[in-house]
Backbone bond lengths (Angstrom), bond angles and torsions (degrees), N, CA, C in turn:
res aa  C-N    CA-C-N  psi(-1)  N-CA   C-N-CA  omega(-1)  CA-C   N-CA-C  phi
1 M - - - 1.464 - - 1.531 113.14 -
2 A 1.250 116.21 135.23 1.531 120.79 -176.85 1.560 107.24 -65.14
3 N 1.303 121.61 136.96 1.464 130.32 -179.91 1.429 108.80 -52.05
4 E 1.309 122.00 -33.90 1.559 122.89 -175.26 1.502 112.32 -62.06
5 Y 1.279 115.64 -24.04 1.496 116.81 -179.72 1.490 114.55 -90.53
6 L 1.375 119.95 -2.40 1.423 125.17 171.83 1.435 117.27 -76.14
7 I 1.369 117.93 139.99 1.440 124.40 -178.52 1.535 105.47 -104.60
8 N 1.282 117.57 114.96 1.497 118.34 -176.76 1.530 111.40 -63.54
9 S 1.323 120.77 -36.12 1.408 117.68 -175.92 1.546 112.02 -71.28
10 I 1.326 123.52 -29.31 1.359 128.14 167.52 1.485 113.03 -66.46
11 I 1.330 121.52 -38.68 1.479 124.18 178.03 1.595 104.23 -66.42
12 R 1.247 119.99 -45.67 1.467 117.29 -177.30 1.556 110.86 -67.78
13 A 1.355 113.95 -31.55 1.425 114.35 177.25 1.550 112.32 -60.43
14 V 1.436 113.88 -47.64 1.428 121.02 176.61 1.531 111.39 -59.10
15 D 1.315 113.37 -42.30 1.568 118.42 -178.59 1.541 108.42 -59.70
16 I 1.343 116.69 -39.00 1.502 117.99 176.36 1.507 114.85 -63.84
17 L 1.371 114.55 -42.96 1.538 117.93 179.26 1.480 108.31 -72.02
18 E 1.275 121.86 -27.30 1.504 119.63 174.53 1.596 115.69 -71.22
19 L 1.321 117.09 -13.13 1.509 122.45 177.50 1.579 106.46 -64.35
20 Y 1.283 117.55 -27.74 1.452 115.84 -169.48 1.590 108.76 -82.80
21 N 1.320 114.57 143.88 1.428 119.11 174.88 1.537 104.62 -154.58
22 H 1.345 118.49 -175.11 1.508 124.48 179.89 1.476 115.01 -51.86
23 H 1.308 113.07 -32.56 1.521 118.33 179.59 1.488 114.74 -87.59
24 D 1.353 117.33 -38.15 1.487 121.41 -175.10 1.521 104.06 -106.00
25 T 1.305 118.15 88.34 1.386 120.21 -179.30 1.522 116.57 -96.65
26 E 1.470 112.46 -13.17 1.435 120.19 172.62 1.558 106.93 -138.93
27 L 1.327 115.19 137.34 1.298 123.00 175.52 1.572 113.64 -137.71
28 G 1.303 114.48 153.75 1.413 123.90 -180.00 1.401 112.84 -101.02
29 I 1.332 122.01 161.30 1.461 127.41 -174.45 1.608 105.99 -61.40
30 S 1.343 119.14 -47.15 1.522 116.12 179.82 1.485 112.46 -60.71
31 E 1.363 118.88 -42.87 1.479 120.04 174.86 1.422 116.82 -51.44
32 M 1.417 111.75 -51.32 1.557 120.59 176.39 1.544 112.94 -52.35
33 A 1.269 112.36 -50.17 1.532 121.92 -175.67 1.424 111.14 -63.89
34 R 1.392 120.02 -39.60 1.500 123.63 174.81 1.494 110.61 -63.43
35 R 1.288 112.67 -47.83 1.541 115.55 -174.82 1.516 112.17 -65.43
36 L 1.306 116.97 -37.83 1.514 122.39 -177.89 1.529 112.49 -93.68
37 N 1.379 117.57 -2.88 1.372 116.98 -179.80 1.561 111.16 57.80
38 L 1.324 112.70 48.00 1.506 121.13 175.27 1.412 113.73 -121.59
39 Y 1.354 120.49 157.85 1.426 121.94 172.88 1.497 107.93 -65.82
40 K 1.352 116.10 146.65 1.438 122.01 179.32 1.566 108.47 -66.91
41 S 1.292 123.88 -30.42 1.393 123.24 -177.28 1.562 106.76 -71.94
42 T 1.266 119.65 -34.16 1.519 123.58 175.35 1.501 110.99 -66.03
43 V 1.343 115.88 -47.41 1.505 117.99 177.93 1.562 113.44 -62.52
44 Y 1.446 110.40 -36.75 1.512 113.19 179.88 1.444 108.96 -61.36
45 R 1.282 119.81 -46.77 1.528 122.31 -177.29 1.500 111.10 -58.39
46 I 1.369 115.70 -45.83 1.439 118.04 -176.17 1.558 110.08 -68.95
47 V 1.368 113.70 -45.65 1.572 116.72 171.54 1.438 117.34 -55.55
48 S 1.309 118.94 -38.17 1.435 120.16 176.10 1.481 115.96 -65.77
49 T 1.269 113.73 -36.90 1.474 125.65 177.19 1.563 107.06 -61.77
50 L 1.334 117.90 -50.73 1.513 129.89 -176.68 1.503 104.80 -59.33
51 E 1.341 113.26 -50.42 1.448 116.65 178.65 1.480 117.39 -58.08
52 H 1.321 116.14 -43.43 1.469 124.65 174.81 1.558 115.42 -55.13
53 K 1.415 112.12 -35.48 1.391 117.53 178.65 1.490 112.86 -91.67
54 G 1.273 119.16 -0.11 1.558 121.10 172.99 1.655 111.03 87.99
55 M 1.336 114.17 10.47 1.465 118.51 172.04 1.465 114.81 -75.33
56 L 1.315 116.87 -33.90 1.415 124.96 176.83 1.505 110.32 -122.49
57 E 1.416 117.85 151.46 1.472 120.57 171.69 1.635 106.88 -128.51
58 Q 1.292 114.31 145.20 1.355 117.12 -179.86 1.557 110.99 -103.19
59 D 1.326 111.81 134.59 1.546 117.70 179.76 1.476 104.08 -76.78
60 P 1.294 122.85 118.89 1.533 124.61 178.87 1.428 113.49 -60.66
61 Q 1.362 120.45 -25.17 1.468 121.54 -179.38 1.502 115.75 -85.31
62 S 1.311 113.83 -54.48 1.486 120.81 177.72 1.526 116.82 -78.40
63 G 1.360 115.61 -21.56 1.411 119.05 -175.72 1.541 118.30 75.16
64 K 1.385 114.73 0.12 1.445 120.15 176.11 1.472 110.22 -87.94
65 Y 1.387 111.19 173.37 1.465 116.60 -172.84 1.418 109.80 -119.64
66 R 1.316 123.97 148.02 1.350 130.93 179.26 1.539 109.78 -130.47
67 L 1.389 119.04 163.75 1.467 119.27 -177.84 1.524 108.78 -68.06
68 G 1.259 113.70 140.98 1.562 115.69 -179.22 1.461 112.50 -87.81
69 L 1.420 114.90 166.17 1.403 116.39 -175.90 1.515 110.88 -75.70
70 K 1.307 120.71 -8.12 1.487 119.97 173.22 1.440 109.82 -66.34
71 L 1.367 122.46 -30.02 1.480 120.72 175.33 1.532 116.17 -73.85
72 Y 1.479 111.19 -25.82 1.434 114.11 172.44 1.577 110.67 -66.20
73 K 1.326 116.03 -41.44 1.406 119.51 -178.80 1.544 111.23 -66.11
74 L 1.275 113.74 -39.62 1.576 116.48 178.28 1.548 108.02 -70.52
75 G 1.316 117.81 -30.59 1.486 113.18 175.73 1.520 112.69 -70.41
76 I 1.357 119.93 -27.32 1.383 118.01 172.86 1.530 113.48 -70.50
77 L 1.226 114.03 -34.86 1.471 119.23 179.53 1.469 114.06 -73.64
78 A 1.265 112.19 -30.04 1.535 120.92 175.14 1.536 113.99 -68.32
79 R 1.347 111.53 -33.44 1.485 116.38 179.22 1.531 104.72 -71.16
80 N 1.328 118.68 143.64 1.500 123.64 -177.41 1.474 110.82 -79.48
81 D 1.333 115.81 92.72 1.591 113.23 -178.43 1.406 112.44 -62.67
82 D 1.307 119.42 -29.91 1.613 116.72 178.36 1.449 106.36 -65.14
83 E 1.320 124.36 -37.35 1.396 120.39 177.98 1.492 115.65 -73.99
84 L 1.416 118.62 -30.02 1.421 122.76 164.04 1.485 115.43 -55.25
85 I 1.361 111.37 -49.73 1.455 117.93 -178.41 1.573 112.64 -66.80
86 S 1.321 111.84 -31.99 1.520 117.08 174.00 1.522 111.33 -61.23
87 I 1.393 110.65 -50.99 1.492 115.06 179.90 1.485 115.29 -60.72
88 S 1.326 114.88 -40.58 1.444 119.60 -173.47 1.461 115.93 -80.05
89 S 1.276 122.56 -20.27 1.436 126.95 -168.37 1.461 110.69 -60.21
90 P 1.379 122.45 -50.45 1.429 116.81 -177.10 1.503 113.58 -66.92
91 H 1.395 116.63 -22.10 1.464 122.00 -178.15 1.563 106.22 -76.22
92 L 1.392 119.65 -43.70 1.421 120.78 176.47 1.486 108.83 -57.24
93 K 1.283 118.96 -49.08 1.449 121.50 -178.40 1.543 112.15 -59.57
94 R 1.363 117.28 -40.09 1.410 120.72 175.36 1.517 113.36 -63.71
95 L 1.470 115.39 -39.65 1.330 119.52 -178.67 1.567 112.26 -65.68
96 T 1.320 113.24 -41.11 1.515 118.74 171.10 1.510 112.86 -57.61
97 E 1.291 109.49 -47.48 1.532 109.52 178.46 1.612 114.46 -58.96
98 K 1.287 115.07 -44.05 1.367 124.19 -178.50 1.567 114.28 -56.41
99 T 1.402 109.72 -47.60 1.440 122.28 -172.79 1.390 115.14 -99.22
100 G 1.264 122.69 -26.68 1.495 125.01 -171.83 1.468 115.49 81.46
101 E 1.325 116.07 2.84 1.550 120.91 -170.82 1.576 107.16 -113.26
102 T 1.292 115.11 155.84 1.455 122.66 178.88 1.550 108.48 -64.30
103 S 1.318 116.48 132.60 1.452 122.28 175.01 1.490 113.37 -109.31
104 N 1.352 113.64 151.06 1.591 116.01 -171.72 1.587 102.86 -140.50
105 M 1.344 109.28 151.94 1.514 115.34 160.21 1.505 107.14 -123.63
106 V 1.350 108.99 139.03 1.433 120.92 -169.87 1.499 114.96 -134.46
107 V 1.339 119.31 133.79 1.463 125.11 -177.89 1.567 104.76 -122.78
108 M 1.360 110.77 166.92 1.509 119.54 170.43 1.540 110.48 -86.56
109 D 1.215 115.36 140.02 1.523 127.79 173.02 1.527 108.75 -131.40
110 G 1.304 117.26 91.56 1.451 124.28 -174.77 1.592 103.82 65.29
111 S 1.292 114.48 -124.20 1.542 119.44 178.90 1.479 116.88 -87.78
112 M 1.352 116.06 -2.71 1.522 123.16 -177.61 1.479 112.72 -103.32
113 S 1.301 116.05 156.75 1.406 120.84 171.11 1.635 106.74 -105.34
114 V 1.161 116.21 137.37 1.479 126.47 -173.72 1.460 115.06 -128.92
115 Y 1.317 112.41 135.36 1.460 120.39 -171.40 1.547 108.15 -92.90
116 I 1.374 115.93 107.37 1.460 119.94 -173.52 1.546 114.39 -99.16
117 A 1.311 115.82 -10.86 1.500 117.33 175.45 1.588 108.95 -152.93
118 Q 1.245 115.27 158.77 1.454 120.85 -178.57 1.450 113.98 -164.97
119 Y 1.329 113.80 144.11 1.502 119.51 174.45 1.446 102.73 -127.64
120 E 1.361 117.33 115.94 1.438 124.94 -172.73 1.545 109.88 -82.35
121 S 1.356 108.90 144.09 1.516 113.57 167.03 1.433 113.27 -72.55
122 S 1.372 111.17 153.97 1.460 116.36 178.32 1.519 111.25 -73.60
123 R 1.402 115.34 -22.39 1.453 120.37 -176.86 1.544 108.18 -67.85
124 M 1.268 114.62 134.97 1.565 123.48 -177.95 1.442 108.04 -75.19
125 V 1.369 121.96 109.00 1.405 123.81 171.75 1.515 105.51 -153.38
126 R 1.342 120.49 141.43 1.369 123.04 -179.19 1.559 105.58 -80.37
127 M 1.475 112.91 131.92 1.460 111.69 177.64 1.586 105.65 -126.48
128 F 1.225 119.09 157.66 1.478 126.27 178.62 1.530 112.99 -86.31
129 T 1.409 114.64 -23.07 1.374 118.37 -169.72 1.475 110.96 -95.16
130 R 1.408 113.03 66.76 1.393 119.50 175.29 1.536 112.24 -73.74
131 L 1.320 114.67 158.59 1.493 121.02 -174.15 1.575 106.68 -60.75
132 G 1.334 116.67 130.32 1.492 121.14 -176.64 1.496 115.75 92.62
133 A 1.382 114.83 -7.92 1.452 118.63 -173.99 1.553 107.71 -66.17
134 K 1.325 115.57 136.63 1.494 117.22 165.41 1.476 111.11 -105.10
135 V 1.345 115.02 134.86 1.548 119.22 177.96 1.366 110.31 -142.00
136 F 1.436 119.96 156.22 1.272 124.08 176.67 1.490 113.63 -62.97
137 P 1.329 118.31 133.06 1.477 125.02 -170.77 1.541 116.87 -68.68
138 H 1.303 111.54 -22.81 1.494 117.85 -174.54 1.599 115.26 -68.57
139 C 1.319 112.82 -16.88 1.415 121.74 -169.03 1.536 117.36 -124.27
140 N 1.260 114.90 20.54 1.441 122.76 168.10 1.530 115.93 -143.24
141 G 1.234 119.09 149.46 1.391 121.71 -172.10 1.593 119.31 -56.59
142 A 1.443 114.74 -47.17 1.446 118.43 175.94 1.579 111.21 -63.80
143 G 1.380 113.65 -40.99 1.491 113.04 179.78 1.544 110.45 -65.40
144 K 1.266 125.22 -38.58 1.510 126.19 176.37 1.522 110.94 -61.65
145 V 1.465 115.48 -38.09 1.475 114.20 175.36 1.541 111.84 -59.62
146 L 1.403 114.93 -39.93 1.469 117.72 -174.42 1.531 109.06 -68.94
147 L 1.333 111.27 -41.10 1.500 114.46 177.68 1.514 112.02 -61.47
148 S 1.300 115.37 -39.70 1.548 116.69 -173.86 1.573 113.72 -62.49
149 D 1.315 119.44 -14.02 1.374 122.32 174.85 1.586 115.17 -98.09
150 M 1.201 115.81 -0.77 1.454 122.17 178.33 1.450 114.10 -85.26
151 T 1.275 118.66 148.20 1.460 121.77 174.82 1.555 110.52 -64.24
152 E 1.292 119.62 162.44 1.443 121.56 -179.13 1.480 112.86 -62.14
153 D 1.462 121.74 -32.63 1.288 123.87 173.94 1.465 117.49 -67.53
154 E 1.299 114.70 -36.12 1.466 117.80 171.56 1.499 117.67 -64.28
155 I 1.358 109.28 -40.01 1.589 118.44 175.52 1.514 106.80 -60.92
156 E 1.283 118.75 -43.02 1.417 122.87 -176.83 1.551 112.36 -64.42
157 Y 1.315 116.52 -33.53 1.409 124.46 -179.91 1.545 106.41 -70.62
158 V 1.301 118.54 -46.23 1.390 118.47 175.30 1.507 117.77 -59.08
159 I 1.342 114.15 -42.50 1.430 119.67 175.66 1.551 112.93 -61.92
160 A 1.308 113.67 -38.33 1.528 116.95 -179.23 1.472 105.53 -73.93
161 A 1.304 124.17 -36.03 1.402 120.19 178.79 1.577 118.06 -73.66
162 N 1.295 117.61 -30.94 1.395 127.94 -179.39 1.506 119.22 -100.03
163 G 1.282 109.66 -34.76 1.532 112.85 -156.12 1.379 114.40 76.82
164 L 1.319 114.62 -168.07 1.503 120.64 170.72 1.630 107.28 -134.13
165 P 1.292 115.22 73.95 1.489 123.15 -178.34 1.589 108.85 -63.72
166 R 1.293 113.48 152.84 1.404 122.71 -177.31 1.508 105.53 -100.38
167 Y 1.357 113.18 135.25 1.546 116.67 179.17 1.544 105.97 -117.91
168 T 1.398 117.03 -39.66 1.464 119.75 174.22 1.455 107.75 -134.59
169 Q 1.408 119.32 -173.62 1.370 123.45 179.66 1.483 107.67 -70.87
170 N 1.357 120.01 -26.03 1.496 119.33 176.85 1.432 120.98 -81.98
171 T 1.358 116.03 -5.74 1.473 120.63 -176.11 1.608 113.09 -61.17
172 I 1.273 118.03 133.68 1.444 119.83 175.94 1.598 109.65 -70.55
173 T 1.230 120.95 122.91 1.492 121.94 -171.67 1.564 113.40 -121.95
174 T 1.345 114.29 -3.55 1.436 117.02 -178.33 1.625 116.33 -125.44
175 R 1.339 120.96 139.95 1.326 120.82 -175.16 1.461 115.62 -51.06
176 E 1.394 114.96 -45.27 1.453 120.83 179.73 1.539 111.36 -54.52
177 K 1.342 112.99 -52.70 1.596 113.51 -177.17 1.477 109.38 -64.11
178 L 1.342 119.70 -34.68 1.600 120.49 177.36 1.521 110.37 -59.12
179 M 1.279 109.15 -52.87 1.529 113.89 -172.63 1.601 107.97 -63.24
180 N 1.307 120.36 -32.08 1.397 123.22 -178.27 1.545 106.84 -69.49
181 E 1.380 114.41 -44.42 1.386 121.04 -177.51 1.524 111.59 -62.57
182 L 1.465 113.68 -42.06 1.415 112.92 178.88 1.480 118.62 -67.76
183 K 1.322 117.97 -28.81 1.377 124.49 172.69 1.465 115.43 -65.40
184 L 1.329 118.75 -35.62 1.446 127.04 174.20 1.492 111.73 -66.96
185 I 1.453 115.35 -42.42 1.410 121.83 -178.99 1.508 109.48 -63.35
186 K 1.396 115.71 -48.07 1.527 117.04 -177.50 1.566 109.92 -61.29
187 S 1.356 116.13 -38.69 1.493 116.01 -171.74 1.693 107.43 -78.71
188 R 1.206 123.09 -23.60 1.347 121.00 -176.14 1.625 112.21 -105.70
189 G 1.283 116.69 -10.41 1.477 121.62 174.25 1.439 119.63 82.83
190 Y 1.337 117.78 12.48 1.517 123.46 -178.06 1.468 107.04 -161.14
191 A 1.453 109.99 161.13 1.422 119.78 179.38 1.533 107.15 -124.00
192 V 1.380 112.36 157.42 1.434 118.78 171.99 1.580 105.99 -129.56
193 D 1.427 109.89 138.93 1.384 116.57 174.61 1.487 103.93 -116.30
194 N 1.362 117.44 103.16 1.483 117.20 -178.54 1.512 110.48 -101.92
195 Q 1.346 113.34 85.35 1.344 123.69 177.59 1.536 113.55 57.35
196 E 1.340 113.02 44.15 1.529 120.32 -178.13 1.448 110.54 -97.51
197 R 1.265 124.28 -13.13 1.466 124.20 172.46 1.508 115.16 -111.34
198 E 1.444 115.52 -33.15 1.416 121.73 177.31 1.460 111.84 -144.36
199 E 1.355 117.18 129.67 1.456 122.17 -178.41 1.536 109.42 -54.91
200 G 1.391 122.58 127.98 1.413 123.15 171.62 1.555 110.78 96.48
201 V 1.380 116.08 -7.06 1.468 117.76 -174.98 1.575 110.42 -117.50
202 M 1.370 111.95 131.42 1.519 114.82 -179.82 1.423 110.55 -123.43
203 C 1.261 116.24 154.58 1.514 122.94 -175.29 1.472 109.30 -138.96
204 L 1.301 112.90 144.25 1.626 119.33 170.39 1.510 106.14 -128.26
205 A 1.354 111.03 132.88 1.475 115.29 -176.30 1.538 112.06 -134.50
206 A 1.426 116.59 156.34 1.415 123.87 178.97 1.462 108.27 -140.19
207 P 1.446 118.40 151.34 1.370 125.54 -179.63 1.625 114.80 -75.72
208 V 1.405 110.12 147.62 1.443 117.61 174.49 1.547 101.33 -116.72
209 K 1.350 117.42 126.02 1.408 129.71 -179.38 1.393 116.10 -109.07
210 D 1.426 116.01 149.88 1.439 119.76 173.18 1.510 108.74 -97.41
211 G 1.356 113.84 -173.25 1.529 123.61 178.81 1.469 116.40 -51.01
212 S 1.401 117.10 -33.49 1.441 125.93 -175.53 1.605 109.15 -81.43
213 G 1.396 117.72 -12.96 1.467 122.19 -170.74 1.506 111.55 90.91
214 K 1.284 118.77 -1.17 1.491 120.56 178.73 1.497 113.86 -73.98
215 V 1.398 119.75 134.61 1.387 120.90 179.37 1.458 110.74 -77.45
216 I 1.336 118.27 115.53 1.402 124.44 -170.94 1.562 111.74 -107.00
217 A 1.328 113.24 -10.53 1.479 114.29 178.98 1.603 101.41 -165.46
218 A 1.339 114.09 176.17 1.452 124.93 170.71 1.490 110.11 -137.11
219 I 1.214 119.99 144.86 1.556 125.34 172.89 1.564 105.29 -116.22
220 S 1.282 107.70 150.33 1.507 114.64 -174.63 1.607 107.35 -147.82
221 I 1.304 111.97 162.66 1.466 121.51 164.92 1.533 102.27 -119.28
222 S 1.373 115.95 150.66 1.398 120.16 173.56 1.494 106.43 -145.11
223 G 1.433 113.08 153.11 1.427 118.14 177.87 1.500 110.39 179.44
224 P 1.341 122.21 -174.24 1.447 125.95 -178.79 1.484 111.23 -62.18
225 R 1.285 120.50 139.78 1.448 127.97 -177.11 1.541 109.15 -55.99
226 D 1.303 122.77 -36.03 1.379 125.67 -171.71 1.644 110.56 -72.31
227 R 1.340 114.72 -11.55 1.466 119.87 172.45 1.397 115.50 -93.89
228 F 1.380 117.89 4.03 1.393 123.71 -173.66 1.646 107.62 -115.55
229 G 1.268 116.52 37.45 1.435 118.51 -177.47 1.455 116.02 -65.54
230 K 1.369 116.08 164.19 1.532 122.29 -172.98 1.634 106.71 -59.46
231 N 1.356 114.89 -29.75 1.538 115.72 -170.32 1.583 105.55 -80.86
232 R 1.267 121.65 -7.10 1.436 127.23 -179.11 1.516 118.06 -116.36
233 V 1.314 115.55 -29.38 1.434 118.95 -167.64 1.431 114.47 -61.37
234 E 1.318 120.70 -37.14 1.436 120.13 178.91 1.457 111.90 -65.51
235 E 1.286 122.48 -33.66 1.394 121.55 177.35 1.491 113.26 -73.40
236 L 1.372 115.71 -27.94 1.469 121.36 173.85 1.510 115.14 -68.32
237 I 1.369 112.31 -40.88 1.418 124.01 179.33 1.624 108.20 -66.37
238 R 1.298 114.41 -38.65 1.474 119.60 178.77 1.543 111.61 -67.04
239 A 1.321 116.48 -36.80 1.448 122.28 -176.27 1.596 105.64 -72.46
240 V 1.341 120.94 -43.78 1.487 123.14 179.96 1.554 111.06 -60.99
241 R 1.262 115.24 -43.14 1.435 123.06 -173.62 1.618 109.71 -70.56
242 E 1.324 114.12 -37.42 1.433 119.63 178.82 1.530 111.87 -66.51
243 E 1.371 111.42 -43.57 1.482 115.53 -179.07 1.568 112.91 -71.16
244 A 1.361 113.99 -33.55 1.539 123.96 176.50 1.576 103.89 -63.96
245 G 1.329 117.58 -43.67 1.487 120.55 179.72 1.542 112.82 -65.09
246 E 1.302 116.34 -36.47 1.389 118.67 178.42 1.568 112.59 -66.51
247 I 1.298 113.78 -44.70 1.408 117.70 179.11 1.599 112.98 -64.53
248 S 1.405 109.67 -35.62 1.497 112.43 177.23 1.537 114.94 -65.99
249 T 1.414 111.39 -38.05 1.512 112.43 172.90 1.442 111.71 -61.59
250 A 1.330 119.96 -36.95 1.438 121.41 -175.75 1.498 106.21 -67.75
251 C 1.369 124.77 -28.91 1.461 128.68 -177.54 1.464 109.31 -90.52
252 G 1.329 121.97 14.64 1.428 127.24 173.68 1.531 117.51 92.41
253 Y 1.353 113.21 4.35 1.549 113.07 179.95 1.406 112.42 -75.32
254 K 1.319 115.83 138.51 1.507 120.89 172.74 1.519 107.69 -120.42
255 Q 1.288 115.75 140.57 1.430 120.14 -166.94 1.559 112.67 -63.77
256 D 1.288 117.22 -24.24 1.531 116.40 173.77 1.388 115.17 -96.08
257 S 1.399 120.11 15.83 1.470 122.66 179.98 1.490 107.23 -78.52
């Protein structure tokens, strides 16, 4: 593309966003200006615009800026969900064949978790997690897996947007309990929804990662609680994690990444 069509202010805005990485998660105006060799007043105007559009967020205590949740949502949209569904479909089918339970693939859409792919069990049972359903992520296994990979600020955004509404006596309804649950999920590599969204329904979920190690989706199985007994649940967890791992590998994830 000819240079005369390029807009310098947009180039500088992208340059600012590209300063962020796993090590530099918060940056101040002076640091940005120094790294890009720009005037602080120029950087401030661009950063203020990015903040206004939700691309950046300012920490009220440090005054520094971090990437906004809007970028997370755009990243999800930028990923080709059709390709992800295509990759995952045979694995969801195999997971259902292994376990006899309905299998699902879930991603985040803003503050909600949405079911983008599903392979239904032949067993007749009413499920709330129909294809395309959007549900609060704090009360389902796949949603909790997705939350567990978010930063604390992103989790706070989700809580602020949704609240923590109760559906059953098992629903997590406090921030402290949710944060503890998410730490456990991240450390063990899977999540359990023990009748937290619907009485009598249980769900087991595991993360799907891309080449950078980012959790881009979660897969789960769900079914009646009486089919998830202690003598079977370990086998089911293993099956979910195996298929999630296979999908992750197909998406470019390497175990040592």
